[in-house]
N, C-alpha and C positions, 0 to 999 in steps of 0.2 A: 684170372679174369681175361676173357678174350676181348680183343679190340676189333671194332668194326672197320673194314677196309674203307678208306676214304677214296680210293681210286679203283675203278673197275674198267677193264678193257672193253671197248665197244664190240658188241657181238656182230659178226658179219654173216649175212645169209649165204648159203651155198649157191654157187652158180647154177642156173637152169640148164637143162640139156639143150643142145642145139635144135632149133626149130620149135621148141615147146611154147615160147612166147608168141610166135607167129600163129600157132594153132589156136591158142587161147584168144587172140585178137580176132581171128576169123570166126570163132564160135560165138563171139559177142558182137558180131557186126550188126545184127538186127535188133540189139537191145535198145539202143537209143531211139530207133524208129518206133518200137512198140511203146516205149515210155512217152514219147511225144504224142502218139495216137491216144494213149490213155488220158493224158492231160487234156487234150482237145475234147475228148468225149466228156470228161468231167466238167469242163467249162460250159459245154453245150447243155448238159443236164442242169447245172446250176442256174443258167439263164432261163431254162424252161420252167423250173420250179418257181423262180422268182416271178415270172410273168403269170403263172397259173394262180398263185396264191397271193398276188399283189404285195410282194415283199421285195426289198432291195437285194441286189446281188451280194453285197457285203453281209447282210443279215443271214442269208442262206449259207454263205461260206463260214460264218462264225458258228452256226449251229451244226455244220457238217464236220468241221475239223475240231480237234481237241485242244487247240492252243488258246482259245479265248475263255473268259469267265462264263460266258453264256453256255458253253459246251462242257461244263464241269461234269455232267452226268456221263460223258463218254470216257472220262479218265478214271483210273483206279485210285481209290483213296489210299493214303499212306498208312502203313501198318505201324502201330505203336511199338517202338523198340524197347526190349526189356532193359537195355542198358540205360536209356533215358529214364525209365521208370525207377530203376534202382538208384540212380543219382538223385532223383527227387526224394525218394524215401530216406536215403542216407543224409541228405542235406537237412531234412526236417529233424532227424535223429541227432545230428551233431550240433546244429545251430539253434535248436529249440529253446534252450534256456540261457543262451549267451547274449551279452549286450551287443550293441551295434558295432562297436569297435573291436570286439573280441571274436567275431564270427570267422569261421574258416572260409577261405576263398574257394572258388570252383576248382582251380588246379590242385589245391591241397586235398580237397575231397576226392577228386579222381585218383590222386596218388594213393590215398588210403584204401580206396576200393581195389586198386590193382594189387595191393599187398595182402588183401584178405584171403584167408583159406578157411573153409572151402570157398571157391569162387561163386559169385551170384548165379552163374549159369548152372552150377551143380546143386543148387538148393532144391528142395522138394517142389513138386508141381503145385501143391496147395499154397505154399508160401508165395510163389510167383504170381498165382492168380489173385491172392490177397493184395499184393503190391499193385497189380494192375487196377484192381477195383478201387483201391485207395487213391491211386493217381487220377483215375477218371473222376472220382468224387471231388477231389481237390480242384481239378480243372473246371468242373461244373460250378463249384462254389465260387471260384475266382471270377468266372464269367458273369456271375450274378451280383457281385459286390458293387455298391454304389461308386460312381466315379468321384474322384477327389475334387474336381473343380468344374466350372461351367463349360470350359473349352473341351474337357474330356467327355462331358455328357453330350455335347453337340456333335463331336466327332464320332462318338459311338452310335448316336442316332442316325447320322448320315451313312455310316458304313453298314449298319445293320439293315436299314431300309433298302439300300442298294442291293445288298445280298438277298434279301427277301424277294424283291421284285425280280431279280435275275432267276432265282429258283422257281418262282411262279410262272415266269415266262417260259422257261424250259419245260416245266410241267405241262403247260398248255400245248407246247410243241409235241411232247411225247404222247400225251393222253387226250388232249382236247378239253381238259378241265378249265372252266372259266372262274375267275376270282377277282376280288376287288379289295384293295388295302387303302385305308384312310388313317393317317397318323397326324396328330396335332401336338403343339407344344403344351406343357403342363402349367406354365405360369407366364406372366408378362415378361420377366427378365430373360426367358429362354428364347433366343433369337433364332427362330426356325419357321419357315413358311409351311403351310399345310401340305402334306405329302399325299398324293392321290395316284394310285396305280390301278388302271383298268383298261379295257379295250373299247372299241367302238360300240360293240353290242351292249356292253354294260352302261355306257353313256346314254344310249337310246332307252334302256330300261329305266334309268333314273328319271329321264325326261318324261316318259310316259306315265310312270307310276307315282312319282313324287312331284312332278312338274318343276324339278330343279336339276341343275347340273351337279356332277360329283364335287366340283370345286365349291359350289354354294353349300352343299351338305357339309363339306369339310370346314367351311367358315363357321357354320352354325355349331358344329361340334367343338370347334376351338373356343367359341364364345361361351358355350355352356361349361366347358372344362375349366376355363379361367374364372368366370364370374358366377358359375352355378346354373342349375336348371331354371331358376327363377328369372334369369336374364332373357330367356326365350319367350316368357309370357308377356313381358312389357318392355318397352325401350328403356335403355339406361338413362339416368338423369343427366341433364346437360349443364346445370349450373348449381351454385351452392344451395339455393332455395329448394330445388327439386331433390338434391341429395339429402338434405335434412328431412324433407317430407317422406321420401322413399325409405329412409332409415327408420323413422317412427312407424311407418306402415308395416315394414318387415318385422319389427319387434312385436307389434300388436298381432300380426298374423301368426307368428310363432307362439305367442301367449295363447291365442285362441285354440291352436292345435294341441298344445300341451294340456290345456284345461279340459279338452274333450277326452284325452287319455286319463286324466285324473278322475273324472266322473263317468266311467264307461256305461254303467247300468242305470243311469238317471239323466234327467235333462241337465246338461251342463250350463251353468250360469254364465252370463256375459260379464267378463271381468275386464275392466278398463285398466290399461297400464298406468300405474301410479309411480312416478319417479321419486317424488318427495317422501312418500311413505311406503317404499318398496318392501322393506324388511317385514313390516307388519301386514299390510294389505295383500301382498303377493306371496311372499315366502311363508309367513306364519299362518295365514288364513287358508291358503290353498296348497301349500307344500310343493311349490314349483319354483324354480330359480333359473336365472340366466347365467350360463357358464361362459367365462372368457372375458368378462367386463373388467378392464384394467384402467379405465379412464377416470379422470377426476379423483385420483388417489383411491380408486376402488369404490367411491361413493357414487350412487346413481344420480344422474342429472339428465334432464331433458336434452336430446340431441340438438335442439334449437339453441341451447346455451353453451354447447361445447365448442372449442376451437375447430376450425375446418380440418386441420390435420387429424384430430381425433375423430371427427365425423367421417372422414374418408377411411381411416383405419377401421372404425366400427362398421361402416357399410361393407368394406371388403371382407371383414370377418363374418358378417352375416351371409354374404354370398358364398364364401368358401366353406361354410359350416364349421369354422373354428370358434365362432360364437353362436351358441345354441341354447335352447331351453331343455331342461330335464326335470324329471320327477325327483323330489327329495326322498331318499330311502326311508322306510318306516322305522328303521333302527336308529336313525339320526334324530337327535333332539334339537328342536328349533325354538329359540326364545327371542321375543321381540316386544318392545313396548309400543303402545299406540302413540302416534305422533300427536302432540298437543297443539291446538290451534294458537297462533300468536295473539297476544293481547291487543285490544284496540288502543289507539293512541289517546283516546279520551276516557280510558278506564277509570272508574271511581268518580267521575264527574256527573252532574245531573244533566240529562239530555232533555230538550224540549220535545213535546209530542207534536207530531205532524197533524195538521187539521184533516178531519175526515172529509172525503169528497162526497158531495151529495149527488143525487141522481141528475139534478138540473145542471150542476157544474160539470159533471162527468160527461153528459151528453152534448153540452154546448161546445161548439168548435170555435177555436180562436180565429178571428178574421185575419186574412192575409193582408200584408202591408200594401196600400194603394188600391185595395178593392173594397168597395162599400158593401155593406150587408143588404140582404133583401128588404129588411124592415125599413132601413133608411131610404132605399129607393122607392118603396111603396108610399111612405109618408110624403116624400117630396112630390111624387106624381099626383097624390090626392090633393095636396095643397095647391098645386098649379091648376087643377081642374076647378076647384072651388073659387079661385080668383077669376077664372075666365067667366064664370057665371055672374 
């Protein structure tokens, strides 16, 4: 076994012939002057472009040189290395069925690859193309996986929107294509302000056509995304009473809509929501049901009698469409008993009949307290006249 030398003598360059260094220096005498002239011309052109198109000098320089993210289009994309692809494929093959503590480490996998014969480079072209396709598919699937926590979601959203805005900005620089991007949070717990990307022309377009700014449109989109499209039709409830009323109204509106679907070829009857006899009057008679009701141990109750926490949860579910009406399938058998009316407290006792009201008693109005009737006033006036005579 050969050993590698640990000490290597420093290589020395041969001496140059006499006068060669001087000749090279004289040949490059004008190099620095030409470089300075080129840099000066470049600075001048950058300033001219910035003044002509109303951009900053830094913006022009960023799009001119390939060092910034905004000039990504002038840089060549990195090619996928076959070695990285094969390491990925080999890792899946070796660690696929192993537990977390028994998996091979990356150095161990690379050592196994180095000892393989034939080498991955000498494999057929078809195998290598299949590896690359599988590698790209895995990377694409990994990019689409849900993030594990809220912080990861917010960081992913911020990075992606920044990348999208940069790409669209450079696209407009290259081709003149105009675009607008509006992104809003999906729920209340997602802490992200509405994202708006557009230029001055697009802002004027929104103002003239919609009479709103892009920021106002983004706020409306955020409102409809979190609370549903129904939140745009009317303002959100402000207190407990309005919340209960709005919840009952949304349940009744959903019932009206599903009843129309239940009777498509005939006049749909008006069905009033019945919370006490829901199983018989709603589900059994019309074969429609409200999905997602988990309050009051699953028994339906008027929202006015529910606790406020349940009312808020019910209201949010109706807005987000997680609580909705649906048609009962024809194959499903529904059975329910008609609700019996509660017995009277005086059941079994003899009740006295009320006196029938006559026409005279029904038409006569009861005089108000402190005000004399017309008949009394007329009698007193006639008696006073007779006494005067």
